[in-house]
C-alpha positions in Angstrom: 62.3 -131.5 89.3 65.3 -133.1 87.7 67.6 -135.2 89.8 69.1 -133.2 92.6 71.5 -136.0 93.4 73.4 -135.4 90.1 76.9 -134.2 90.8 77.1 -132.8 87.2 73.9 -131.2 86.1 70.9 -129.5 87.6 67.6 -128.4 86.0 64.6 -126.5 87.4 62.1 -128.3 85.3 61.6 -130.9 82.6 61.2 -128.1 80.1 64.6 -126.7 81.0 66.0 -130.2 80.7 64.6 -130.8 77.3 65.7 -127.4 76.1 69.2 -128.2 77.3 69.4 -131.4 75.3 71.7 -130.9 72.4 70.2 -131.5 69.0 73.6 -131.7 67.5 75.5 -135.0 67.8 79.1 -134.9 68.8 81.7 -135.5 66.2 83.0 -139.1 66.6 86.5 -138.1 67.7 85.1 -135.6 70.3 82.8 -138.2 71.6 85.7 -140.6 72.1 87.9 -137.9 73.7 85.1 -136.8 76.1 84.1 -140.4 77.0 87.7 -141.4 77.8 88.2 -138.2 79.9 84.9 -138.6 81.7 85.8 -142.2 82.6 89.0 -140.9 84.1 87.1 -138.6 86.4 87.2 -135.3 84.4 83.9 -133.6 85.5 84.0 -131.0 82.7 84.2 -133.8 80.1 81.5 -135.7 81.8 79.2 -132.6 81.8 79.8 -132.0 78.1 79.3 -135.7 77.3 76.1 -135.9 79.3 74.7 -132.7 77.7 75.3 -134.1 74.3 73.6 -137.3 75.0 70.5 -136.0 76.8 68.4 -136.2 73.6 68.9 -140.0 73.8 67.4 -140.1 77.3 64.4 -138.0 76.2 63.8 -140.2 73.1 64.0 -143.4 75.1 61.8 -142.1 77.9 59.2 -140.9 75.4 58.8 -144.5 74.0 57.4 -145.5 77.4 55.4 -142.4 78.3 52.1 -144.4 78.1 53.3 -147.1 80.6 51.9 -145.4 83.7 55.1 -143.8 84.9 55.5 -140.0 84.6 57.8 -138.7 81.9 59.6 -136.8 84.7 60.4 -140.1 86.5 61.4 -141.9 83.2 63.8 -139.0 82.3 65.2 -138.9 85.9 66.0 -142.6 85.7 67.5 -142.2 82.3 69.6 -139.2 83.3 70.9 -141.1 86.4 71.9 -144.0 84.1 73.6 -141.6 81.7 75.6 -140.0 84.5 76.6 -143.5 85.7 77.6 -144.5 82.2 79.8 -141.4 81.9 81.4 -142.0 85.3 82.0 -145.7 84.8 82.9 -145.8 81.2 86.1 -147.7 80.1 86.6 -148.1 76.4 88.5 -151.3 76.7 85.6 -152.9 78.7 82.6 -151.2 77.1 83.4 -150.4 73.5 81.6 -147.3 72.2 80.2 -144.9 74.8 76.9 -144.3 73.0 76.1 -148.1 72.9 77.1 -148.5 76.5 75.1 -145.5 77.7 72.0 -146.5 75.6 72.0 -149.9 77.2 72.2 -148.5 80.7 69.5 -145.9 79.9 67.1 -148.4 78.4 67.6 -150.8 81.3 66.9 -148.2 83.9 63.8 -146.9 82.1 62.5 -150.5 81.6 63.1 -151.2 85.3 61.0 -148.1 86.3 58.2 -149.3 84.0 58.3 -152.9 85.3 58.3 -151.8 89.0 55.5 -149.3 88.6 
């Protein structure tokens, strides 16, 4: 089951989650617009931003699937980090959203692996 604590997204299964991950990257200007709006609390923008960056979570989680932690747990940790990145993002502090989100996602997944 995907994170039920998420205020933005819900999935019934990991398969639904992976299917919902957008294969298409956002155009750069749209990524900037959504990231700025999400950082100001716009839930619709955060939802769109998160959906378009889910593939990044899956890709990073898959790199650690042989580390003894379930893929479901790795993805859950990554999604929670992505949601936090969307909520907390401030361009003047964090630079590009993708870089900021990837750093948080990777740190969260590594923490899950280290504490397993």
